[in-house]
C-alpha positions as a Markdown table, in Angstrom:
| # | Residue | x | y | z |
|---|---|---|---|---|
| 1 | Met | 30.6 | 152.0 | 174.7 |
| 2 | Ser | 33.8 | 152.5 | 172.7 |
| 3 | Ser | 33.6 | 153.4 | 169.0 |
| 4 | Phe | 35.1 | 150.0 | 168.3 |
| 5 | Thr | 32.3 | 148.1 | 170.0 |
| 6 | Ser | 29.6 | 150.4 | 168.6 |
| 7 | Ala | 31.0 | 150.1 | 165.1 |
| 8 | Cys | 30.8 | 146.3 | 165.3 |
| 9 | Ser | 27.3 | 146.2 | 166.9 |
| 10 | Ser | 25.9 | 148.7 | 164.4 |
| 11 | Ile | 26.1 | 146.1 | 161.7 |
| 12 | Asp | 23.3 | 143.5 | 161.4 |
| 13 | Phe | 24.9 | 140.1 | 161.3 |
| 14 | Gly | 23.4 | 136.6 | 160.8 |
| 15 | Phe | 24.7 | 133.5 | 162.5 |
| 16 | Ser | 26.6 | 132.4 | 159.4 |
| 17 | Gln | 28.4 | 135.7 | 159.2 |
| 18 | Cys | 29.5 | 135.4 | 162.8 |
| 19 | Phe | 31.4 | 132.3 | 161.9 |
| 20 | Gly | 33.3 | 133.5 | 158.9 |
| 21 | Gly | 30.9 | 135.2 | 156.6 |
| 22 | Trp | 30.5 | 132.2 | 154.3 |
| 23 | Gln | 27.2 | 133.2 | 152.7 |
| 24 | Asn | 25.4 | 132.9 | 149.5 |
| 25 | Ala | 27.7 | 134.3 | 146.8 |
| 26 | Ser | 24.8 | 135.9 | 144.9 |
| 27 | Val | 24.1 | 138.5 | 147.7 |
| 28 | Glu | 25.1 | 142.0 | 146.6 |
| 29 | Val | 26.7 | 144.4 | 149.1 |
| 30 | Lys | 25.9 | 148.1 | 149.2 |
| 31 | Leu | 28.9 | 150.2 | 149.9 |
| 32 | Ser | 28.9 | 153.7 | 151.5 |
| 33 | Ala | 30.3 | 155.1 | 148.3 |
| 34 | Gly | 27.1 | 154.1 | 146.5 |
| 35 | Gln | 28.6 | 151.1 | 144.6 |
| 36 | Ser | 27.6 | 147.5 | 144.9 |
| 37 | Phe | 29.6 | 144.4 | 144.3 |
| 38 | Pro | 28.5 | 140.7 | 144.5 |
| 39 | Ala | 30.5 | 138.3 | 146.5 |
| 40 | Thr | 31.8 | 136.9 | 143.2 |
| 41 | Ala | 33.4 | 140.3 | 142.2 |
| 42 | Thr | 37.0 | 140.2 | 141.3 |
| 43 | Gly | 39.9 | 142.6 | 142.0 |
| 44 | Met | 39.6 | 144.1 | 138.5 |
| 45 | Asp | 35.9 | 144.7 | 139.2 |
| 46 | Val | 36.3 | 146.6 | 142.4 |
| 47 | Thr | 39.2 | 148.8 | 141.1 |
| 48 | Glu | 37.6 | 149.6 | 137.7 |
| 49 | Ser | 35.9 | 152.8 | 138.7 |
| 50 | Val | 38.7 | 154.1 | 140.9 |
| 51 | Ser | 40.0 | 157.1 | 139.0 |
| 52 | Asp | 43.1 | 158.2 | 140.8 |
| 53 | Leu | 45.1 | 154.9 | 141.2 |
| 54 | Ala | 47.7 | 156.0 | 138.7 |
| 55 | Ser | 48.9 | 158.6 | 141.2 |
| 56 | Lys | 49.2 | 156.1 | 144.1 |
| 57 | Thr | 52.2 | 154.4 | 145.6 |
| 58 | Phe | 51.8 | 151.2 | 147.6 |
| 59 | Ile | 54.0 | 148.9 | 149.6 |
| 60 | Leu | 53.3 | 145.2 | 149.3 |
| 61 | Thr | 54.6 | 142.3 | 151.4 |
| 62 | Gly | 54.1 | 138.7 | 150.1 |
| 63 | Ala | 54.0 | 140.0 | 146.5 |
| 64 | Thr | 55.3 | 136.7 | 145.1 |
| 65 | Gly | 52.6 | 134.6 | 146.8 |
| 66 | Thr | 49.5 | 133.5 | 145.0 |
| 67 | Leu | 47.3 | 136.3 | 146.3 |
| 68 | Gly | 50.1 | 138.8 | 146.2 |
| 69 | Arg | 50.8 | 138.1 | 142.5 |
| 70 | Ala | 47.1 | 138.7 | 141.7 |
| 71 | Cys | 46.9 | 141.9 | 143.6 |
| 72 | Ala | 50.2 | 143.2 | 142.3 |
| 73 | Lys | 49.2 | 142.6 | 138.7 |
| 74 | Ile | 45.9 | 144.4 | 139.1 |
| 75 | Leu | 47.4 | 147.4 | 140.9 |
| 76 | Arg | 50.2 | 147.6 | 138.3 |
| 77 | Ala | 47.7 | 147.4 | 135.5 |
| 78 | Arg | 45.9 | 150.4 | 137.1 |
| 79 | Gly | 49.1 | 152.4 | 136.9 |
| 80 | Cys | 50.1 | 152.3 | 140.6 |
| 81 | Lys | 53.7 | 152.6 | 141.7 |
| 82 | Leu | 54.6 | 149.4 | 143.7 |
| 83 | Ile | 57.3 | 148.8 | 146.3 |
| 84 | Phe | 57.9 | 145.1 | 147.0 |
| 85 | Ala | 59.1 | 144.3 | 150.5 |
| 86 | Ser | 60.7 | 140.9 | 149.6 |
| 87 | Arg | 62.8 | 138.4 | 151.5 |
| 88 | Asp | 63.8 | 136.7 | 148.2 |
| 89 | Val | 64.8 | 139.5 | 145.9 |
| 90 | Glu | 65.7 | 137.2 | 143.1 |
| 91 | Lys | 62.2 | 135.6 | 143.1 |
| 92 | Ala | 60.6 | 139.0 | 143.2 |
| 93 | Ser | 62.7 | 140.2 | 140.3 |
| 94 | Ala | 61.6 | 137.2 | 138.3 |
| 95 | Phe | 58.0 | 138.0 | 139.0 |
| 96 | Val | 58.5 | 141.6 | 137.9 |
| 97 | Gly | 60.1 | 140.3 | 134.7 |
| 98 | Glu | 57.0 | 138.2 | 134.0 |
| 99 | Met | 54.7 | 141.2 | 134.5 |
| 100 | Glu | 56.8 | 143.3 | 132.1 |
| 101 | Lys | 56.3 | 140.7 | 129.4 |
| 102 | Glu | 52.6 | 140.4 | 129.7 |
| 103 | Asp | 50.2 | 142.1 | 127.2 |
| 104 | Phe | 46.6 | 142.9 | 127.9 |
| 105 | Glu | 44.2 | 142.0 | 125.2 |
| 106 | Gly | 42.0 | 144.8 | 123.9 |
| 107 | Glu | 38.6 | 144.4 | 122.4 |
| 108 | Asp | 38.1 | 143.7 | 118.7 |
| 109 | Glu | 38.4 | 146.7 | 116.6 |
| 110 | Gly | 37.0 | 147.4 | 113.2 |
| 111 | Asp | 34.1 | 144.9 | 113.4 |
| 112 | Glu | 31.5 | 147.6 | 112.9 |
| 113 | Asp | 33.3 | 148.9 | 109.9 |
| 114 | Glu | 33.3 | 145.4 | 108.4 |
| 115 | Asp | 29.6 | 145.2 | 108.9 |
| 116 | Asp | 29.0 | 148.5 | 107.2 |
| 117 | Glu | 31.2 | 147.5 | 104.2 |
| 118 | Glu | 29.3 | 144.3 | 103.9 |
| 119 | Glu | 26.0 | 146.1 | 103.6 |
| 120 | Lys | 27.4 | 148.5 | 101.0 |
| 121 | Asp | 29.3 | 146.2 | 98.8 |
| 122 | Glu | 29.1 | 142.4 | 99.4 |
| 123 | Glu | 31.3 | 141.5 | 96.5 |
| 124 | Lys | 34.3 | 143.6 | 97.7 |
| 125 | Glu | 33.8 | 142.5 | 101.3 |
| 126 | Ala | 33.9 | 138.8 | 100.1 |
| 127 | Asp | 37.3 | 139.4 | 98.5 |
| 128 | Glu | 38.8 | 141.3 | 101.3 |
| 129 | Glu | 37.2 | 139.5 | 104.2 |
| 130 | Lys | 39.9 | 137.7 | 106.4 |
| 131 | Pro | 39.8 | 136.5 | 110.0 |
| 132 | Lys | 40.5 | 139.4 | 112.4 |
| 133 | Lys | 42.7 | 138.7 | 115.4 |
| 134 | Lys | 42.2 | 140.6 | 118.6 |
| 135 | Lys | 44.7 | 143.4 | 118.8 |
| 136 | Lys | 46.8 | 143.5 | 121.9 |
| 137 | Lys | 47.6 | 146.8 | 123.6 |
| 138 | Lys | 50.4 | 147.3 | 126.0 |
| 139 | Val | 49.3 | 149.0 | 129.2 |
| 140 | Thr | 51.7 | 151.7 | 130.4 |
| 141 | Met | 52.9 | 150.7 | 133.8 |
| 142 | Lys | 55.3 | 152.2 | 136.4 |
| 143 | Glu | 58.5 | 150.5 | 137.4 |
| 144 | Val | 58.3 | 148.2 | 140.4 |
| 145 | Thr | 60.9 | 148.8 | 143.1 |
| 146 | Ile | 62.1 | 145.8 | 145.1 |
| 147 | Leu | 63.6 | 146.3 | 148.5 |
| 148 | Lys | 64.9 | 143.5 | 150.7 |
| 149 | Cys | 62.8 | 142.7 | 153.8 |
| 150 | Asp | 62.8 | 139.5 | 155.9 |
| 151 | Leu | 59.7 | 139.6 | 158.0 |
| 152 | Ser | 61.2 | 137.1 | 160.5 |
| 153 | Ser | 63.5 | 140.0 | 161.6 |
| 154 | Val | 62.4 | 143.3 | 163.0 |
| 155 | His | 65.9 | 144.6 | 162.2 |
| 156 | Ser | 65.3 | 143.7 | 158.6 |
| 157 | Val | 62.0 | 145.6 | 158.7 |
| 158 | Lys | 63.8 | 148.6 | 160.1 |
| 159 | Ser | 66.4 | 148.4 | 157.3 |
| 160 | Phe | 63.6 | 148.2 | 154.7 |
| 161 | Cys | 61.9 | 151.3 | 156.1 |
| 162 | Arg | 65.1 | 153.2 | 156.1 |
| 163 | Glu | 65.7 | 152.3 | 152.4 |
| 164 | Phe | 62.2 | 153.3 | 151.5 |
| 165 | Gln | 62.5 | 156.6 | 153.2 |
| 166 | Lys | 65.6 | 157.3 | 151.1 |
| 167 | Leu | 63.5 | 157.0 | 148.0 |
| 168 | Ala | 61.5 | 160.1 | 149.1 |
| 169 | Leu | 58.3 | 158.7 | 147.6 |
| 170 | Pro | 54.8 | 159.3 | 148.8 |
| 171 | Leu | 53.1 | 156.4 | 150.5 |
| 172 | His | 49.4 | 156.0 | 150.0 |
| 173 | Gly | 49.0 | 152.5 | 151.5 |
| 174 | Ile | 50.6 | 149.3 | 152.8 |
| 175 | Leu | 49.2 | 146.0 | 151.8 |
| 176 | Cys | 50.3 | 143.3 | 154.2 |
| 177 | Leu | 49.9 | 139.9 | 152.4 |
| 178 | Ala | 52.9 | 137.9 | 153.6 |
| 179 | Gly | 52.4 | 135.2 | 156.2 |
| 180 | Val | 52.9 | 131.6 | 157.3 |
| 181 | Val | 50.3 | 128.9 | 158.0 |
| 182 | Val | 50.2 | 126.2 | 160.7 |
| 183 | Gln | 53.9 | 125.8 | 161.4 |
| 184 | Pro | 55.6 | 123.6 | 164.1 |
| 185 | Phe | 56.9 | 125.5 | 167.1 |
| 186 | Ala | 60.0 | 127.6 | 166.2 |
| 187 | Leu | 61.5 | 130.9 | 167.2 |
| 188 | Thr | 62.8 | 133.4 | 164.7 |
| 189 | Lys | 66.5 | 134.1 | 164.7 |
| 190 | Pro | 67.9 | 136.3 | 166.2 |
| 191 | Asp | 64.7 | 137.9 | 167.4 |
| 192 | Gly | 63.4 | 134.9 | 169.3 |
| 193 | Val | 59.8 | 135.4 | 168.5 |
| 194 | Glu | 57.3 | 132.6 | 167.8 |
| 195 | Thr | 57.1 | 132.2 | 164.0 |
| 196 | His | 53.4 | 132.9 | 163.4 |
| 197 | Phe | 53.3 | 135.9 | 165.7 |
| 198 | Ala | 56.5 | 137.3 | 164.3 |
| 199 | Ile | 55.7 | 137.1 | 160.6 |
| 200 | Asn | 52.0 | 137.4 | 160.6 |
| 201 | His | 51.8 | 140.2 | 163.1 |
| 202 | Leu | 54.9 | 141.7 | 164.7 |
| 203 | Ser | 56.9 | 142.7 | 161.6 |
| 204 | His | 53.8 | 144.1 | 159.9 |
| 205 | Tyr | 53.1 | 146.0 | 163.1 |
| 206 | Ala | 56.6 | 147.4 | 163.1 |
| 207 | Met | 56.5 | 148.4 | 159.4 |
| 208 | Val | 53.3 | 150.3 | 159.8 |
| 209 | Ser | 54.5 | 152.0 | 162.9 |
| 210 | Phe | 57.9 | 153.0 | 161.4 |
| 211 | Leu | 56.2 | 154.4 | 158.3 |
| 212 | Ser | 53.3 | 156.2 | 160.0 |
| 213 | Asp | 54.7 | 159.6 | 159.3 |
| 214 | Glu | 55.0 | 158.8 | 155.6 |
| 215 | Leu | 51.4 | 157.6 | 155.5 |
| 216 | Thr | 50.0 | 160.7 | 157.4 |
| 217 | Arg | 52.1 | 163.2 | 155.4 |
| 218 | Thr | 51.0 | 161.7 | 152.1 |
| 219 | Ala | 47.4 | 161.7 | 153.2 |
| 220 | Ala | 47.6 | 165.4 | 154.2 |
| 221 | Val | 49.0 | 166.3 | 150.7 |
| 222 | Ala | 46.6 | 164.1 | 148.8 |
| 223 | Gly | 43.5 | 164.9 | 150.8 |
| 224 | Asn | 42.7 | 161.3 | 151.2 |
| 225 | Asp | 43.4 | 159.0 | 154.1 |
| 226 | Gly | 46.2 | 156.5 | 153.9 |
| 227 | Lys | 45.4 | 152.8 | 153.9 |
| 228 | Val | 46.7 | 149.8 | 155.7 |
| 229 | Val | 45.3 | 146.4 | 154.8 |
| 230 | Leu | 46.1 | 143.5 | 157.1 |
| 231 | Val | 45.3 | 140.0 | 156.0 |
| 232 | Ser | 43.3 | 138.0 | 158.6 |
| 233 | Ser | 41.2 | 134.9 | 158.0 |
| 234 | Asn | 38.3 | 132.9 | 159.5 |
| 235 | Ala | 41.0 | 131.0 | 161.4 |
| 236 | His | 41.1 | 133.9 | 163.9 |
| 237 | His | 38.2 | 132.0 | 165.6 |
| 238 | Trp | 40.6 | 129.2 | 166.4 |
| 239 | Ser | 42.8 | 131.3 | 168.7 |
| 240 | Tyr | 43.7 | 130.3 | 172.3 |
| 241 | Arg | 41.2 | 130.5 | 175.1 |
| 242 | Val | 41.9 | 131.9 | 178.6 |
| 243 | Arg | 44.3 | 129.7 | 180.6 |
| 244 | Arg | 44.3 | 129.3 | 184.3 |
| 245 | Gly | 46.6 | 131.7 | 186.0 |
| 246 | Thr | 47.0 | 134.2 | 183.1 |
| 247 | Thr | 46.4 | 137.9 | 183.4 |
| 248 | Lys | 43.2 | 139.2 | 181.9 |
| 249 | Pro | 42.4 | 140.2 | 179.2 |
| 250 | Ser | 44.0 | 137.2 | 177.7 |
| 251 | Arg | 41.2 | 135.5 | 175.9 |
| 252 | Gly | 42.3 | 134.9 | 172.3 |
| 253 | Ile | 46.0 | 135.8 | 172.9 |
| 254 | Asp | 48.2 | 133.7 | 175.2 |
| 255 | Phe | 50.6 | 136.5 | 176.3 |
| 256 | Glu | 52.0 | 134.4 | 179.1 |
| 257 | Asn | 53.3 | 131.7 | 176.7 |
| 258 | Leu | 53.7 | 133.8 | 173.5 |
| 259 | Asn | 57.2 | 132.5 | 172.8 |
| 260 | Ser | 57.1 | 129.3 | 174.7 |
| 261 | Ser | 56.5 | 125.7 | 173.5 |
| 262 | Tyr | 54.4 | 125.1 | 176.6 |
| 263 | Gly | 51.0 | 124.0 | 175.5 |
| 264 | Tyr | 51.8 | 125.0 | 171.9 |
| 265 | Ser | 49.3 | 124.3 | 169.2 |
| 266 | Ala | 50.1 | 125.2 | 165.6 |
| 267 | Ile | 46.5 | 125.7 | 164.8 |
| 268 | Asn | 45.8 | 127.9 | 167.8 |
| 269 | Ser | 49.0 | 129.9 | 167.3 |
| 270 | Tyr | 48.1 | 130.4 | 163.6 |
| 271 | Gly | 44.6 | 131.5 | 164.7 |
| 272 | Gln | 46.1 | 133.8 | 167.3 |
| 273 | Ser | 48.3 | 135.4 | 164.6 |
| 274 | Lys | 45.2 | 136.0 | 162.5 |
| 275 | Leu | 43.3 | 137.6 | 165.4 |
| 276 | Cys | 46.1 | 140.2 | 165.8 |
| 277 | Pro | 45.4 | 142.0 | 162.5 |
| 278 | Ile | 41.8 | 142.7 | 163.5 |
| 279 | Leu | 42.9 | 144.2 | 166.8 |
| 280 | His | 45.7 | 146.1 | 165.1 |
| 281 | Ala | 43.5 | 147.5 | 162.4 |
| 282 | Trp | 41.1 | 149.0 | 164.9 |
| 283 | Arg | 44.0 | 150.4 | 166.9 |
| 284 | Ile | 45.5 | 152.1 | 163.9 |
| 285 | Ser | 42.2 | 153.6 | 162.9 |
| 286 | Glu | 41.7 | 154.9 | 166.4 |
| 287 | Thr | 45.1 | 156.3 | 167.1 |
| 288 | Val | 46.8 | 157.4 | 163.8 |
| 289 | Asn | 45.3 | 160.5 | 162.2 |
| 290 | Gly | 44.7 | 160.3 | 158.5 |
| 291 | Val | 45.1 | 156.5 | 158.2 |
| 292 | Arg | 42.4 | 153.9 | 157.7 |
| 293 | Ala | 43.2 | 150.3 | 158.5 |
| 294 | Phe | 41.3 | 147.2 | 157.6 |
| 295 | Ala | 41.5 | 143.5 | 158.5 |
| 296 | Val | 40.5 | 141.4 | 155.6 |
| 297 | Asn | 39.6 | 137.8 | 155.1 |
| 298 | Pro | 40.4 | 137.1 | 151.4 |
| 299 | Gly | 38.3 | 134.0 | 151.5 |
| 300 | Gln | 40.8 | 132.0 | 149.5 |
| 301 | Phe | 43.5 | 129.6 | 150.6 |
| 302 | Gly | 44.2 | 127.7 | 147.4 |
| 303 | Glu | 47.4 | 125.9 | 146.6 |
| 304 | Glu | 49.5 | 127.7 | 149.1 |
| 305 | Leu | 47.4 | 126.6 | 152.0 |
| 306 | Ser | 47.4 | 123.0 | 150.8 |
| 307 | Lys | 51.2 | 123.1 | 150.6 |
| 308 | Gln | 51.8 | 124.7 | 154.0 |
| 309 | Phe | 49.2 | 122.5 | 155.7 |
| 310 | Gly | 51.0 | 119.5 | 154.2 |
| 311 | Glu | 54.3 | 120.5 | 155.8 |
| 312 | Tyr | 52.7 | 120.0 | 159.3 |
| 313 | Phe | 51.9 | 116.7 | 160.8 |
| 314 | Gly | 48.1 | 116.3 | 160.7 |
| 315 | Gly | 47.8 | 119.3 | 158.4 |
| 316 | Ser | 46.3 | 117.3 | 155.6 |
| 317 | Ile | 43.4 | 116.3 | 157.8 |
| 318 | Val | 42.8 | 120.0 | 158.8 |
| 319 | His | 43.0 | 121.0 | 155.2 |
| 320 | Ser | 40.4 | 118.4 | 154.2 |
| 321 | Leu | 38.0 | 119.8 | 156.8 |
| 322 | Val | 38.4 | 123.5 | 155.7 |
| 323 | Ala | 38.7 | 122.9 | 152.0 |
| 324 | Pro | 34.9 | 122.8 | 151.3 |
| 325 | Phe | 34.7 | 126.3 | 152.7 |
| 326 | Thr | 37.6 | 127.8 | 150.9 |
| 327 | Lys | 36.8 | 127.2 | 147.2 |
| 328 | Val | 37.3 | 130.8 | 146.0 |
| 329 | Ser | 39.4 | 131.7 | 143.1 |
| 330 | Val | 42.4 | 134.1 | 143.6 |
| 331 | Glu | 40.7 | 136.6 | 141.3 |
| 332 | Val | 37.7 | 136.7 | 143.7 |
| 333 | Ala | 40.0 | 136.6 | 146.8 |
| 334 | Ser | 41.8 | 139.8 | 145.6 |
| 335 | Ala | 38.5 | 141.7 | 145.5 |
| 336 | Thr | 38.0 | 142.4 | 149.2 |
| 337 | Val | 41.7 | 143.1 | 149.7 |
| 338 | Leu | 41.8 | 145.7 | 146.8 |
| 339 | Leu | 38.4 | 147.1 | 147.7 |
| 340 | Cys | 39.7 | 148.1 | 151.2 |
| 341 | Leu | 42.9 | 149.4 | 149.7 |
| 342 | Thr | 41.4 | 151.6 | 147.0 |
| 343 | Asn | 37.9 | 152.5 | 148.1 |
| 344 | Ser | 37.6 | 155.8 | 150.0 |
| 345 | Gly | 34.1 | 155.2 | 151.5 |
| 346 | Leu | 34.5 | 152.2 | 153.7 |
| 347 | Pro | 34.3 | 152.4 | 157.5 |
| 348 | Pro | 37.8 | 151.4 | 158.9 |
| 349 | Gly | 38.8 | 149.3 | 161.8 |
| 350 | Val | 36.5 | 146.4 | 161.2 |
| 351 | Tyr | 36.7 | 142.9 | 159.7 |
| 352 | Tyr | 35.9 | 142.6 | 156.0 |
| 353 | Ser | 35.0 | 139.4 | 154.1 |
| 354 | Glu | 33.3 | 139.1 | 150.7 |
| 355 | Cys | 33.5 | 142.8 | 150.1 |
| 356 | Lys | 31.6 | 143.8 | 153.2 |
| 357 | Pro | 32.0 | 144.3 | 157.0 |
| 358 | Thr | 31.5 | 140.9 | 158.7 |
| 359 | Arg | 31.2 | 140.1 | 162.3 |
| 360 | Ser | 34.4 | 138.7 | 163.8 |
| 361 | Ser | 35.0 | 136.8 | 167.0 |
| 362 | Leu | 34.3 | 138.3 | 170.5 |
| 363 | Pro | 37.9 | 138.7 | 171.5 |
| 364 | Ser | 38.6 | 140.5 | 168.2 |
| 365 | Arg | 36.1 | 143.2 | 169.3 |
| 366 | Asp | 37.7 | 143.8 | 172.8 |
| 367 | Pro | 39.4 | 147.2 | 173.0 |
| 368 | Arg | 41.3 | 146.1 | 176.1 |
| 369 | Leu | 42.8 | 143.2 | 174.2 |
| 370 | Ala | 43.7 | 145.5 | 171.3 |
| 371 | Thr | 45.4 | 147.9 | 173.8 |
| 372 | Gln | 47.3 | 145.1 | 175.5 |
| 373 | Leu | 48.4 | 143.6 | 172.1 |
| 374 | Cys | 49.9 | 147.0 | 171.0 |
| 375 | Asp | 51.6 | 147.5 | 174.4 |
| 376 | Glu | 53.1 | 144.0 | 174.2 |
| 377 | Ser | 54.2 | 144.5 | 170.6 |
| 378 | Asp | 55.8 | 147.9 | 171.4 |
| 379 | Glu | 57.8 | 146.3 | 174.2 |
| 380 | Met | 58.9 | 143.4 | 172.1 |
| 381 | Ile | 60.1 | 145.7 | 169.3 |
| 382 | Arg | 62.0 | 147.9 | 171.7 |
| 383 | Glu | 63.7 | 144.9 | 173.3 |
| 384 | Ile | 64.6 | 143.4 | 169.9 |
| 385 | Leu | 66.0 | 146.7 | 168.5 |
| 386 | Ala | 68.0 | 147.3 | 171.7 |
| 387 | Lys | 69.9 | 144.1 | 171.1 |
| 388 | Lys | 73.1 | 143.9 | 169.1 |
| 389 | His | 72.2 | 141.8 | 166.1 |
| 390 | Val | 74.0 | 139.9 | 163.4 |
| 391 | Glu | 73.8 | 140.9 | 159.7 |
| 392 | Phe | 70.6 | 139.6 | 158.2 |
| 393 | Ser | 71.0 | 136.9 | 155.6 |
| 394 | Gly | 67.4 | 136.1 | 154.7 |
| 395 | Glu | 68.1 | 132.4 | 154.1 |
| 396 | Asn | 64.8 | 131.2 | 155.4 |
| 397 | Glu | 61.5 | 132.4 | 156.8 |
| 398 | Ser | 62.2 | 131.5 | 160.4 |
| 399 | Gly | 66.0 | 132.2 | 160.3 |
| 400 | Gly | 68.2 | 135.0 | 159.4 |
| 401 | Gly | 68.9 | 138.1 | 161.5 |
| 402 | Gly | 68.3 | 141.7 | 161.1 |
| 403 | Gly | 69.8 | 144.1 | 158.7 |
| 404 | Gly | 71.2 | 147.6 | 158.5 |
| 405 | Gly | 74.1 | 147.9 | 161.0 |
| 406 | Ser | 74.3 | 147.5 | 164.7 |
| 407 | Asp | 72.8 | 150.8 | 165.8 |
| 408 | Ser | 69.8 | 150.6 | 168.2 |
| 409 | Pro | 67.1 | 152.9 | 166.9 |
| 410 | Lys | 65.1 | 155.4 | 168.9 |
| 411 | Val | 61.5 | 154.3 | 169.0 |
| 412 | Pro | 59.3 | 157.1 | 170.4 |
| 413 | Arg | 55.9 | 156.1 | 171.5 |
| 414 | Ser | 52.8 | 157.9 | 170.2 |
| 415 | Pro | 49.9 | 158.9 | 172.5 |
| 416 | Gly | 48.0 | 155.9 | 171.1 |
| 417 | Gly | 50.6 | 153.4 | 172.3 |
| 418 | Met | 52.0 | 152.5 | 168.9 |
| 419 | Val | 55.7 | 152.6 | 168.1 |
| 420 | Met | 56.2 | 155.6 | 165.9 |
| 421 | Met | 59.1 | 156.5 | 163.6 |
| 422 | Thr | 59.6 | 160.2 | 162.7 |
| 423 | Ser | 60.5 | 161.3 | 159.2 |
| 424 | Pro | 64.1 | 161.2 | 158.0 |
| 425 | Ala | 64.2 | 165.0 | 158.2 |
| 426 | Lys | 63.5 | 164.9 | 161.9 |
| 427 | Met | 65.4 | 161.8 | 162.9 |
| 428 | Ser | 67.1 | 158.9 | 161.4 |
| 429 | Ile | 66.3 | 155.3 | 162.3 |
| 430 | Gly | 69.6 | 155.1 | 164.3 |
| 431 | Gly | 70.2 | 156.2 | 167.9 |
| 432 | Asp | 69.9 | 155.0 | 171.4 |
| 433 | Ser | 67.0 | 152.9 | 172.5 |
| 434 | Pro | 65.1 | 154.4 | 175.4 |
| 435 | Arg | 64.4 | 151.2 | 177.4 |
| 436 | Gly | 61.4 | 151.0 | 179.7 |
| 437 | Met | 59.8 | 154.0 | 178.1 |
| 438 | Lys | 56.1 | 154.1 | 178.9 |
């Protein structure tokens, strides 16, 4: 039995956990680090006792989304250095401006002194007594760096990674929050990859692979494993089933028709793209030394899900069906995400929901499927990077090309099967692409 299968089977799951982990919110979860958090814990709660966050640097995708904004504010309030990988730099800059203007309220000060004075001299206290306002104290925060990155283009991801490497910063973790939900069939330009698969999986896969050296090198210096948090959801249960004539293992991911409109289902394709992070997280934890990866169900869809479902024909019906199960505030939704990013005592490579490991679907626990997904992703990335591409414009999520010149980068393969990018001192991201490398 593989360590992946044994890790999943070692956890005692109930029927309700198997189908999404929607459980009684009052249940407290015991963590390996000795802490416990209720399912109603917030992002501020789970990061409060983490003492070394002020020394950490994290990359965030989707920082301007509802969940991304909540996570970014909390991490920044804890003193973290943040790098936003943003398609819309102007929107990201506006968000940073908002954060810079925010003050955090402190507790009332001087109340105990007032009580003492009242006991000693009631007359003087009556003359001097005035309503006391809460004093606001500005939390010292590090500057946020914004780098352009269009997740619909692997070339743009490559360009982002090159720009990040130029900063010569440590990298303690990557928080992959960006994504699209239930979209009509479309291929990204110029990569030609189905939209859900490209944005929700492939570009995050490429980013983590390109920056693996930065993660492992920082982990070695810091003495703590690097972190990768990939956002999945309960929708991973809705992925494709085995089709007649496909090559096994194919349950859950329709490799034969990945970029084809044949038999396309927006719901199944979205579910497929949310199955990928669970498989990817296990693969990272198994093959990349010094890096722990987690697939997370935030348990919150909120306004963004309603909006994106509404853009798809029939989406309002689907939203009405899932809405009763997704009534979680963004503050609570950020808890599981930030717990996995900041807590050092969690077992990696499994699916987390409501601040605890939760049983995911059967295909998501198939090591063969995880291996095949990474092999297919490697091949797609090599083929995309080998093509001459147009300058990336970043005009829309499913359009725009790559960025960073017309060179085709070398993409050496690691023993674990992931695309790996060496550090700038060893090799730049430019060079010839070794096609057909196995």
